[in-house]
C-alpha positions in Angstrom: -6.4 5.5 16.1 -5.2 6.3 12.6 -4.9 3.1 10.6 -4.7 4.0 6.9 -6.8 2.2 4.3 -6.6 0.2 1.2 -9.2 -0.7 -1.4 -9.5 -2.5 -4.7 -11.2 -0.5 -7.4 -13.0 -2.5 -10.1 -14.6 -0.5 -12.9 -16.3 -2.1 -15.8 -14.1 -2.0 -18.9 -11.0 -1.2 -16.9 -8.3 -3.2 -15.2 -8.6 -3.5 -11.4 -6.5 -1.1 -9.4 -5.4 -0.8 -5.8 -5.5 2.4 -3.9 -3.7 2.6 -0.5 -3.2 5.4 2.1 -0.5 4.6 4.6 -0.1 6.3 8.0 3.5 6.8 9.0 4.5 4.3 6.3 2.3 1.5 7.5 -1.3 0.2 7.3 -3.2 -1.4 10.2 -6.2 -3.7 9.7 -8.4 -6.0 11.9 -8.9 -9.6 10.7 -12.5 -8.9 9.6 -11.3 -6.0 7.4 -8.7 -8.3 5.8 -11.4 -10.8 5.2 -13.5 -8.2 3.5 -10.6 -6.9 1.5 -9.6 -10.4 0.2 -13.3 -11.4 -0.2 -13.1 -14.5 2.0 -14.6 -15.6 5.3 -13.0 -14.3 8.5 -12.4 -17.9 9.6 -9.9 -18.3 6.7 -8.0 -15.2 7.8 -7.9 -16.4 11.5 -6.8 -19.9 10.5 -4.0 -18.5 8.3 -2.9 -16.0 11.1 -2.7 -18.9 13.6 -0.6 -20.9 11.2 1.7 -18.0 10.4 2.4 -17.2 14.0 2.6 -20.8 15.1 5.2 -21.6 12.5 7.1 -18.4 13.4 6.9 -17.0 9.9 6.1 -13.7 11.6 6.3 -12.9 15.3 2.9 -11.8 16.6 4.4 -9.2 18.9 6.2 -7.5 16.0 3.2 -7.1 13.7 0.2 -6.7 15.9 -1.2 -3.8 18.0 -3.8 -4.1 20.6 -6.0 -1.0 20.8 -7.9 -0.6 24.1 -10.9 1.7 24.3 -14.1 2.3 26.3 -17.5 2.0 24.6 -20.6 2.9 26.7 -18.7 2.3 29.9 -17.4 -1.1 28.8 -13.6 -1.6 28.3 -13.0 -3.3 24.9 -10.0 -4.1 22.8 -9.3 -4.6 19.1 -6.3 -6.3 17.6 -4.8 -4.7 14.5 -2.3 -6.3 12.1 0.2 -4.4 10.0 0.9 -4.4 6.3 3.5 -7.2 6.6 0.7 -9.5 7.7 -1.5 -8.4 4.8 1.3 -9.3 2.4 1.9 -12.7 4.0 -1.8 -13.5 3.9 -2.1 -12.5 0.2 0.3 -15.4 -0.7 -1.7 -17.9 1.3 -5.2 -17.0 0.0 -6.3 -17.9 -3.5 -9.0 -15.2 -4.1 -9.1 -12.9 -7.1 -8.6 -10.0 -4.7 -5.5 -11.5 -3.1 -4.0 -12.0 -6.6 -4.7 -8.3 -7.4 -3.0 -7.3 -4.2 0.0 -9.5 -4.8 0.4 -7.9 -8.3 0.1 -4.4 -6.7 2.9 -5.2 -4.1 5.2 -6.5 -6.8 4.5 -3.5 -9.1 5.0 -1.1 -6.2 8.4 -2.7 -5.5 9.5 -2.6 -9.1 8.4 1.1 -9.4 10.3 2.0 -6.2 13.6 0.5 -7.3 13.2 1.9 -10.8 12.6 5.5 -9.8 15.0 8.0 -11.5 15.2 10.1 -8.3 16.3 7.1 -6.3 20.0 7.7 -5.6 20.6 4.0 -5.3 18.8 3.1 -8.6 18.1 -0.7 -8.8 19.9 -1.2 -5.5 18.2 -1.8 -2.2 20.1 -2.1 1.0 18.5 -3.5 4.1 20.4 -3.9 7.4 19.0 -6.5 9.7 18.1 -5.4 13.2 20.0 -6.9 16.1 17.3 -9.6 16.7 18.6 -11.4 13.6 22.1 -12.0 15.1 
């Protein structure tokens, strides 16, 4: 399964930066990968995921993917969460890495709407899917 990747680059004497590689416009991570990315314990990620889904801030079926595979004759499964979950989690976690990621998301958004080759410069139109009606 092609999931994409994201990492925070911290070099001495330079500002931290984020490097992301998306696959088909999205990024998929397991909870332990998000914990490592945000530099927190996996329990913190799991607790926040439960809260996000329980309070219907996101619908679990819309942003998760269960990948089933066979390893040494044993059927296993791994749950992956998309980039939307990563963004939500970054606003619920108070780590330095989460702050860097939030800044990255805001800057990427500003850069996107400010591009000169964007025919709708400074205008973003989003049409809600039918489930919002």
